[in-house]
Backbone as a printed PyTorch tensor [residue, N CA C, xyz], in Angstrom:
tensor([[[-109.5550,   69.0260,  109.7310],
         [-110.7770,   68.2670,  109.8880],
         [-110.4240,   66.7780,  109.8800]],

        [[-110.7700,   66.0810,  110.9510],
         [-110.4670,   64.6500,  111.0600],
         [-111.5600,   63.8250,  110.3980]],

        [[-111.1270,   62.7330,  109.7880],
         [-112.0980,   61.8220,  109.1770],
         [-112.5130,   60.8030,  110.2200]],

        [[-113.7900,   60.3970,  110.2610],
         [-114.2200,   59.4150,  111.2440],
         [-113.5160,   58.0800,  111.0290]],

        [[-112.9760,   57.5280,  112.1050],
         [-112.3250,   56.2260,  112.0500],
         [-110.9410,   56.2660,  111.4390]],

        [[-110.4530,   57.4260,  111.0500],
         [-109.1490,   57.5430,  110.4080],
         [-108.0980,   58.0860,  111.3590]],

        [[-106.9250,   58.2750,  110.8620],
         [-105.8230,   58.8250,  111.6380],
         [-106.0120,   60.3360,  111.7240]],

        [[-106.1840,   60.8860,  112.9340],
         [-106.4350,   62.3300,  113.0440],
         [-105.2230,   63.1680,  112.6610]],

        [[-104.0150,   62.5810,  112.6930],
         [-102.8050,   63.3340,  112.3680],
         [-102.4800,   63.3210,  110.8760]],

        [[-103.1960,   62.5110,  110.1080],
         [-102.9230,   62.4100,  108.6810],
         [-103.4630,   63.6460,  107.9630]],

        [[-102.6510,   64.2050,  107.0670],
         [-103.1420,   65.3910,  106.3460],
         [-104.2750,   64.9990,  105.4060]],

        [[-105.1220,   65.9360,  105.0460],
         [-106.2400,   65.6210,  104.1550],
         [-105.7270,   65.1930,  102.7770]],

        [[-106.5610,   64.4310,  102.0910],
         [-106.2210,   63.9690,  100.7490],
         [-106.1540,   65.1570,   99.8000]],

        [[-105.2990,   65.0580,   98.7840],
         [-105.2310,   66.1570,   97.8070],
         [-106.5500,   66.2530,   97.0470]],

        [[-106.8450,   67.4120,   96.5110],
         [-108.0960,   67.5580,   95.7630],
         [-108.1100,   66.6170,   94.5560]],

        [[-109.2520,   66.0750,   94.2640],
         [-109.3800,   65.1450,   93.1510],
         [-110.0270,   63.8600,   93.6170]],

        [[-109.6570,   62.7600,   93.0080],
         [-110.3100,   61.4910,   93.2810],
         [-109.5670,   60.6360,   94.2960]],

        [[-108.6380,   61.1490,   95.0390],
         [-107.9500,   60.3500,   96.0570],
         [-106.5580,   59.9690,   95.6080]],

        [[-106.3930,   58.7610,   95.1360],
         [-105.0810,   58.2530,   94.7390],
         [-104.6190,   58.9650,   93.4760]],

        [[-103.3440,   59.3930,   93.4390],
         [-102.8490,   60.0710,   92.2400],
         [-102.8280,   59.1520,   91.0270]],

        [[-102.9860,   59.7250,   89.8430],
         [-102.9700,   58.9310,   88.6160],
         [-101.6160,   58.2600,   88.4560]],

        [[-101.6490,   57.0300,   87.9140],
         [-100.4150,   56.3030,   87.6800],
         [ -99.8610,   55.6390,   88.9300]],

        [[-100.6570,   55.5870,   89.9900],
         [-100.2040,   54.9660,   91.2270],
         [ -99.8740,   53.4970,   90.9910]],

        [[ -98.8300,   52.9960,   91.6760],
         [ -98.3660,   51.6260,   91.4650],
         [ -99.4130,   50.5810,   91.8200]],

        [[-100.2060,   50.8280,   92.8460],
         [-101.1560,   49.8140,   93.2900],
         [-102.5160,   49.9300,   92.6080]],

        [[-102.5520,   50.6190,   91.4830],
         [-103.7910,   50.7310,   90.7220],
         [-104.0860,   49.3810,   90.0700]],

        [[-105.2940,   48.8940,   90.2410],
         [-105.6810,   47.5980,   89.7110],
         [-106.2170,   47.7620,   88.3010]],

        [[-105.5380,   47.1110,   87.3640],
         [-105.9520,   47.1530,   85.9670],
         [-106.0270,   45.7250,   85.4480]],

        [[-106.6510,   45.5770,   84.2940],
         [-106.7400,   44.2480,   83.6700],
         [-105.3420,   43.6880,   83.3980]],

        [[-104.4410,   44.5540,   82.9200],
         [-103.0830,   44.1250,   82.6130],
         [-102.3680,   43.6430,   83.8720]],

        [[-102.5740,   44.3440,   84.9880],
         [-101.9200,   43.9700,   86.2500],
         [-102.4410,   42.6210,   86.7450]],

        [[-103.7560,   42.3940,   86.6510],
         [-104.3450,   41.1230,   87.0730],
         [-103.8070,   39.9930,   86.2010]],

        [[-103.7620,   40.2290,   84.8870],
         [-103.2350,   39.2070,   83.9780],
         [-101.7720,   38.9120,   84.2690]],

        [[-101.0050,   39.9410,   84.6130],
         [ -99.5930,   39.7480,   84.9430],
         [ -99.4460,   38.8900,   86.2030]],

        [[-100.2400,   39.1710,   87.2230],
         [-100.1740,   38.3810,   88.4630],
         [-100.5700,   36.9290,   88.2170]],

        [[-101.6170,   36.7250,   87.4220],
         [-102.0390,   35.3580,   87.0990],
         [-100.9500,   34.6160,   86.3350]],

        [[-100.2800,   35.3190,   85.3980],
         [ -99.1810,   34.6910,   84.6660],
         [ -98.0660,   34.2620,   85.6110]],

        [[ -97.7340,   35.1180,   86.5600],
         [ -96.6700,   34.7940,   87.5230],
         [ -97.0600,   33.5580,   88.3270]],

        [[ -98.2920,   33.5380,   88.8560],
         [ -98.7330,   32.4040,   89.6730],
         [ -98.7970,   31.1210,   88.8570]],

        [[ -99.2630,   31.2310,   87.6140],
         [ -99.4580,   30.0360,   86.7970],
         [ -98.1580,   29.4830,   86.2290]],

        [[ -97.1900,   30.3370,   85.9350],
         [ -96.0320,   29.8920,   85.1750],
         [ -94.7040,   29.8770,   85.9320]],

        [[ -94.6500,   30.3950,   87.1490],
         [ -93.3920,   30.3900,   87.8980],
         [ -93.0900,   28.9870,   88.4000]],

        [[ -91.8610,   28.5480,   88.1710],
         [ -91.4420,   27.2110,   88.5960],
         [ -90.8220,   27.3030,   89.9890]],

        [[ -91.6330,   27.0820,   91.0080],
         [ -91.1270,   27.1550,   92.3900],
         [ -90.3270,   25.9170,   92.7520]],

        [[ -90.4700,   24.8460,   91.9890],
         [ -89.7090,   23.6290,   92.2650],
         [ -88.2310,   23.8130,   91.9200]],

        [[ -87.9030,   24.8450,   91.1650],
         [ -86.5130,   25.0760,   90.7760],
         [ -85.6860,   25.6530,   91.9320]],

        [[ -86.3630,   26.0440,   93.0150],
         [ -85.6210,   26.5700,   94.1640],
         [ -84.7850,   25.4550,   94.7710]],

        [[ -83.5860,   25.7820,   95.1670],
         [ -82.7460,   24.7550,   95.7930],
         [ -82.4860,   25.1400,   97.2390]],

        [[ -82.7820,   24.2240,   98.1250],
         [ -82.5390,   24.4080,   99.5350],
         [ -81.6090,   23.2990,  100.0080]],

        [[ -80.9740,   23.5270,  101.1410],
         [ -80.0710,   22.5370,  101.7090],
         [ -80.8810,   21.3590,  102.2480]],

        [[ -80.4390,   20.1480,  101.9500],
         [ -81.1230,   18.9560,  102.4520],
         [ -80.2870,   18.3290,  103.5570]],

        [[ -80.9300,   18.0140,  104.6830],
         [ -80.2630,   17.3710,  105.8130],
         [ -80.8100,   15.9710,  105.9790]],

        [[ -79.9520,   15.0530,  106.3190],
         [ -80.4080,   13.6970,  106.5920],
         [ -80.5750,   13.5710,  108.1070]],

        [[ -81.7930,   13.2870,  108.5430],
         [ -82.0990,   13.1440,  109.9630],
         [ -81.6510,   11.7710,  110.4490]],

        [[ -81.4580,   11.6100,  111.7850],
         [ -81.0670,   10.3030,  112.3190],
         [ -82.0520,    9.1900,  111.9350]],

        [[ -83.2980,    9.5330,  111.7040],
         [ -84.2960,    8.5310,  111.3180],
         [ -84.1180,    8.0750,  109.8710]],

        [[ -83.2400,    8.7550,  109.1180],
         [ -83.0160,    8.4000,  107.7280],
         [ -83.8050,    9.2580,  106.7540]],

        [[ -84.7450,   10.0640,  107.2690],
         [ -85.5470,   10.9260,  106.4060],
         [ -84.7340,   12.1470,  105.9750]],

        [[ -85.0370,   12.6420,  104.7920],
         [ -84.4100,   13.8750,  104.3250],
         [ -85.2870,   15.0510,  104.7160]],

        [[ -84.6580,   16.1270,  105.1370],
         [ -85.4020,   17.3250,  105.5240],
         [ -84.7930,   18.5120,  104.7920]],

        [[ -85.6280,   19.3300,  104.2150],
         [ -85.1730,   20.5230,  103.5230],
         [ -85.1510,   21.6720,  104.5070]],

        [[ -84.0550,   22.4070,  104.5400],
         [ -83.9410,   23.5110,  105.4970],
         [ -83.5580,   24.8000,  104.7820]],

        [[ -83.9930,   25.8930,  105.3280],
         [ -83.5890,   27.2130,  104.8650],
         [ -83.9930,   28.2180,  105.9330]],

        [[ -83.5450,   29.4420,  105.7960],
         [ -83.8880,   30.4820,  106.7700],
         [ -84.7940,   31.5030,  106.1010]],

        [[ -85.3880,   32.3510,  106.9230],
         [ -86.2600,   33.3900,  106.3660],
         [ -85.4710,   34.3830,  105.5270]],

        [[ -84.1780,   34.5310,  105.8060],
         [ -83.3500,   35.4120,  104.9830],
         [ -83.3470,   34.9480,  103.5300]],

        [[ -83.4100,   33.6290,  103.3380],
         [ -83.4070,   33.0950,  101.9880],
         [ -84.7020,   33.4170,  101.2510]],

        [[ -85.7930,   33.6260,  101.9820],
         [ -87.0530,   34.0240,  101.3450],
         [ -86.8720,   35.3960,  100.7030]],

        [[ -86.1870,   36.2970,  101.3950],
         [ -85.9500,   37.6340,  100.8440],
         [ -84.9980,   37.5940,   99.6560]],

        [[ -84.1570,   36.5630,   99.5810],
         [ -83.2170,   36.4380,   98.4630],
         [ -83.8520,   35.7640,   97.2490]],

        [[ -85.0650,   35.2240,   97.4060],
         [ -85.7530,   34.5690,   96.2820],
         [ -86.0990,   35.6050,   95.2230]],

        [[ -86.1930,   35.1760,   93.9650],
         [ -86.6400,   36.1140,   92.9210],
         [ -88.0390,   36.6560,   93.2500]],

        [[ -88.3050,   37.8630,   92.7850],
         [ -89.5880,   38.5170,   93.1080],
         [ -90.7820,   37.6880,   92.6430]],

        [[ -90.6900,   37.0620,   91.4740],
         [ -91.8040,   36.2520,   90.9760],
         [ -92.0980,   35.0870,   91.9190]],

        [[ -91.0700,   34.4920,   92.4810],
         [ -91.2670,   33.3810,   93.4170],
         [ -91.8870,   33.9040,   94.7140]],

        [[ -91.4310,   35.0580,   95.1760],
         [ -92.0090,   35.6470,   96.3950],
         [ -93.4920,   35.9190,   96.2120]],

        [[ -93.8920,   36.3380,   95.0120],
         [ -95.3070,   36.6470,   94.7630],
         [ -96.1620,   35.3920,   94.7260]],

        [[ -95.5580,   34.2170,   94.5940],
         [ -96.2920,   32.9510,   94.5880],
         [ -96.5550,   32.4310,   95.9950]],

        [[ -95.9860,   33.0750,   97.0110],
         [ -96.1490,   32.6130,   98.3940],
         [ -97.4560,   33.1520,   98.9590]],

        [[ -98.3160,   32.2410,   99.4410],
         [ -99.5830,   32.6410,  100.0530],
         [ -99.3770,   32.9790,  101.5250]],

        [[ -98.5810,   32.1760,  102.2300],
         [ -98.3320,   32.4500,  103.6420],
         [ -97.0520,   31.7530,  104.0820]],

        [[ -96.4920,   32.2830,  105.1560],
         [ -95.3050,   31.6860,  105.7740],
         [ -95.5980,   31.5490,  107.2620]],

        [[ -95.4030,   30.3420,  107.7960],
         [ -95.5810,   30.0960,  109.2290],
         [ -94.2300,   29.6960,  109.7990]],

        [[ -93.8730,   30.3020,  110.8990],
         [ -92.6230,   29.9660,  111.5800],
         [ -92.9900,   29.4130,  112.9510]],

        [[ -92.5070,   28.1920,  113.2180],
         [ -92.7900,   27.5480,  114.5050],
         [ -91.4700,   27.1370,  115.1540]],

        [[ -91.4030,   27.2600,  116.4700],
         [ -90.2660,   26.7430,  117.2210],
         [ -90.7540,   25.5110,  117.9500]],

        [[ -90.0780,   24.3820,  117.7200],
         [ -90.5080,   23.1310,  118.3260],
         [ -89.3110,   22.2210,  118.5260]],

        [[ -89.5110,   21.2050,  119.3320],
         [ -88.4800,   20.2150,  119.5790],
         [ -88.7560,   19.0400,  118.6460]],

        [[ -87.9470,   18.9090,  117.5850],
         [ -88.1820,   17.8750,  116.5870],
         [ -87.6680,   16.5040,  117.0190]],

        [[ -86.5960,   16.4880,  117.8130],
         [ -86.0370,   15.2260,  118.2880],
         [ -86.2410,   15.1570,  119.7970]],

        [[ -87.0430,   14.1960,  120.2300],
         [ -87.3660,   14.0820,  121.6560],
         [ -86.1080,   13.8120,  122.4770]],

        [[ -85.9890,   14.5130,  123.5760],
         [ -84.9190,   14.2720,  124.5270],
         [ -83.6170,   14.9920,  124.2430]],

        [[ -83.4770,   15.6780,  123.1200],
         [ -82.2020,   16.3460,  122.8700],
         [ -82.1470,   17.7400,  123.4790]],

        [[ -83.2960,   18.2710,  123.8940],
         [ -83.3490,   19.5730,  124.5630],
         [ -83.1220,   20.7540,  123.6290]],

        [[ -82.9660,   20.5080,  122.3530],
         [ -82.7320,   21.5920,  121.3940],
         [ -84.0420,   22.0140,  120.7460]],

        [[ -84.1820,   23.3060,  120.5620],
         [ -85.3620,   23.8460,  119.8800],
         [ -85.0170,   24.0820,  118.4160]],

        [[ -85.8570,   23.5840,  117.5330],
         [ -85.6690,   23.7750,  116.1020],
         [ -86.7420,   24.7170,  115.5850]],

        [[ -86.3830,   25.5170,  114.6130],
         [ -87.3370,   26.4250,  113.9870],
         [ -87.8010,   25.8010,  112.6870]],

        [[ -89.1130,   25.6910,  112.5350],
         [ -89.7030,   25.1340,  111.3210],
         [ -90.3760,   26.2700,  110.5630]],

        [[ -90.0250,   26.4030,  109.2960],
         [ -90.6360,   27.4140,  108.4380],
         [ -91.4770,   26.6800,  107.4130]],

        [[ -92.7710,   26.9820,  107.4080],
         [ -93.7000,   26.3330,  106.4770],
         [ -94.1760,   27.3640,  105.4660]],

        [[ -93.9850,   27.0550,  104.1860],
         [ -94.4200,   27.9590,  103.1220],
         [ -95.6130,   27.3340,  102.4170]],

        [[ -96.6840,   28.1200,  102.2700],
         [ -97.8560,   27.6760,  101.5210],
         [ -97.9190,   28.5190,  100.2560]],

        [[ -98.0200,   27.8400,   99.1120],
         [ -98.0270,   28.5100,   97.8150],
         [ -99.4640,   28.7660,   97.3620]],

        [[ -99.6590,   29.7870,   96.5370],
         [-100.9600,   30.0080,   95.9240],
         [-101.2520,   28.8480,   94.9920]],

        [[-102.5300,   28.5730,   94.7740],
         [-102.9640,   27.4280,   93.9770],
         [-102.6690,   27.6560,   92.4910]],

        [[-101.7120,   26.9110,   91.9650],
         [-101.2970,   27.0390,   90.5680],
         [-102.4060,   26.5980,   89.6090]],

        [[-103.1320,   25.5530,   89.9680],
         [-104.2020,   25.0530,   89.0930],
         [-105.3040,   26.1080,   88.9540]],

        [[-105.6540,   26.7630,   90.0490],
         [-106.6790,   27.8090,   89.9940],
         [-106.2030,   28.9820,   89.1310]],

        [[-104.9220,   29.3490,   89.2600],
         [-104.3760,   30.4300,   88.4430],
         [-104.4110,   30.0550,   86.9610]],

        [[-104.0690,   28.8030,   86.6450],
         [-104.1270,   28.3510,   85.2520],
         [-105.5640,   28.3670,   84.7260]],

        [[-106.5120,   27.9690,   85.5820],
         [-107.9260,   27.9820,   85.1800],
         [-108.3910,   29.4000,   84.8720]],

        [[-108.0210,   30.3580,   85.7350],
         [-108.4140,   31.7470,   85.5040],
         [-107.7770,   32.2980,   84.2300]],

        [[-106.5190,   31.9260,   83.9630],
         [-105.8560,   32.3450,   82.7220],
         [-106.5850,   31.7710,   81.5070]],

        [[-106.9320,   30.4910,   81.5820],
         [-107.6260,   29.8450,   80.4670],
         [-108.9840,   30.4880,   80.2230]],

        [[-109.6930,   30.8460,   81.2900],
         [-110.9890,   31.5080,   81.1300],
         [-110.8240,   32.8740,   80.4580]],

        [[-109.8040,   33.6280,   80.8850],
         [-109.6240,   34.9620,   80.3030],
         [-109.2020,   34.8830,   78.8390]],

        [[-108.5680,   33.7850,   78.4510],
         [-108.1760,   33.5980,   77.0470],
         [-109.2820,   32.9580,   76.2170]],

        [[-110.4040,   32.6190,   76.8630],
         [-111.5340,   32.0320,   76.1520],
         [-111.3730,   30.5470,   75.9000]],

        [[-110.4430,   29.9000,   76.5820],
         [-110.2320,   28.4650,   76.3900],
         [-111.2820,   27.6490,   77.1350]],

        [[-111.8570,   28.2100,   78.1970],
         [-112.9130,   27.5540,   78.9670],
         [-114.1460,   28.4350,   78.9180]],

        [[-115.3020,   27.8160,   78.7680],
         [-116.5490,   28.5780,   78.7250],
         [-117.5420,   27.9580,   79.6890]],

        [[-118.2720,   28.8280,   80.4000],
         [-119.2880,   28.3630,   81.3300],
         [-120.5980,   28.0720,   80.6130]],

        [[-120.7980,   28.6920,   79.4490],
         [-122.0340,   28.5070,   78.6940],
         [-121.8020,   27.5280,   77.5650]],

        [[-122.7870,   26.7060,   77.3370],
         [-122.7270,   25.7720,   76.2210],
         [-123.5760,   26.3460,   75.0860]],

        [[-122.9570,   26.5600,   73.9590],
         [-123.6600,   27.1070,   72.8070],
         [-123.8490,   25.9950,   71.7820]],

        [[-125.1020,   25.7780,   71.4230],
         [-125.4190,   24.7290,   70.4480],
         [-126.0230,   25.3950,   69.2270]],

        [[-125.5100,   25.0340,   68.0810],
         [-126.0980,   25.5580,   66.8490],
         [-126.4940,   24.3610,   65.9800]],

        [[-127.5520,   24.5610,   65.2210],
         [-128.0560,   23.4970,   64.3540],
         [-128.6260,   24.1390,   63.0960]],

        [[-128.6840,   23.3690,   62.0210],
         [-129.2910,   23.8990,   60.7910],
         [-130.7720,   24.2180,   61.0280]],

        [[-131.2640,   25.1960,   60.3060],
         [-132.6550,   25.6370,   60.4490],
         [-133.6320,   24.4900,   60.2050]],

        [[-133.3390,   23.6060,   59.2730],
         [-134.2150,   22.4730,   58.9570],
         [-134.3900,   21.5560,   60.1790]],

        [[-133.2930,   21.3130,   60.8900],
         [-133.3570,   20.4530,   62.0770],
         [-134.1780,   21.1130,   63.1810]],

        [[-134.0230,   22.4060,   63.3660],
         [-134.7660,   23.1240,   64.4060],
         [-136.2630,   23.0800,   64.1200]],

        [[-136.6620,   23.3090,   62.8560],
         [-138.0910,   23.2690,   62.5250],
         [-138.6330,   21.8490,   62.6840]],

        [[-137.8510,   20.8550,   62.3520],
         [-138.2880,   19.4530,   62.5130],
         [-138.5070,   19.1270,   64.0000]],

        [[-137.5980,   19.6090,   64.8740],
         [-137.7480,   19.3860,   66.3190],
         [-138.9790,   20.1080,   66.8590]],

        [[-139.2300,   21.3320,   66.3540],
         [-140.4210,   22.0740,   66.7820],
         [-141.6970,   21.3170,   66.4120]],

        [[-141.7490,   20.7620,   65.2140],
         [-142.9300,   19.9880,   64.7900],
         [-143.1020,   18.7470,   65.6670]],

        [[-141.9960,   18.1110,   66.0570],
         [-142.0700,   16.9330,   66.9110],
         [-142.5970,   17.3040,   68.2750]],

        [[-142.2010,   18.4820,   68.8040],
         [-142.7180,   18.9240,   70.1180],
         [-144.2200,   19.1350,   70.0620]],

        [[-144.6760,   19.7780,   68.9990],
         [-146.1140,   20.0550,   68.8450],
         [-146.8810,   18.7420,   68.7560]],

        [[-146.3690,   17.7950,   67.9880],
         [-147.0240,   16.4910,   67.8380],
         [-147.0630,   15.7460,   69.1760]],

        [[-145.9720,   15.8120,   69.9630],
         [-145.9280,   15.1190,   71.2550],
         [-146.9290,   15.7290,   72.2310]],

        [[-147.0630,   17.0480,   72.1980],
         [-148.0250,   17.7050,   73.0840],
         [-149.4580,   17.3320,   72.7170]],

        [[-149.7450,   17.2820,   71.4290],
         [-151.1130,   16.9690,   70.9940],
         [-151.4620,   15.5050,   71.2810]],

        [[-150.4930,   14.6150,   71.2040],
         [-150.7600,   13.2100,   71.5000],
         [-150.8980,   12.9650,   73.0060]],

        [[-150.2790,   13.8080,   73.8010],
         [-150.3310,   13.6440,   75.2600],
         [-151.6440,   14.1020,   75.8540]],

        [[-152.4790,   14.8400,   75.1420],
         [-153.7470,   15.3410,   75.6850],
         [-154.8020,   14.3360,   75.6100]]])
């Protein structure tokens, strides 16, 4: 029996709830916290790439995509996207250069989410006051309303 919109050659799911228990891609609170820790605390600046001095005097950092696979797993998990472009960087030389652009996940946002989960940041403002002060404020409200009429 084929499922609508699915692969007709795929065998049916095993009886039960679908994904087997203990599956690696199961989303749990611990897994989310682990990912946030990696994003918030991994030092991607510690990566060392070869630096080239261009004829213009500017320094350019270079590496290949093979080096991305050689990066530690925690650093790889911090990468949001990789763009590879082929372009002519120096006009008139006729050579094509490959530019690899890496965009990292937002470290500040990851730190904010970690702080929220630890209770360091709160969206609600809780104000407490002694009972005497609250009753005094209530009496002032009543007096202000009666004077305003």
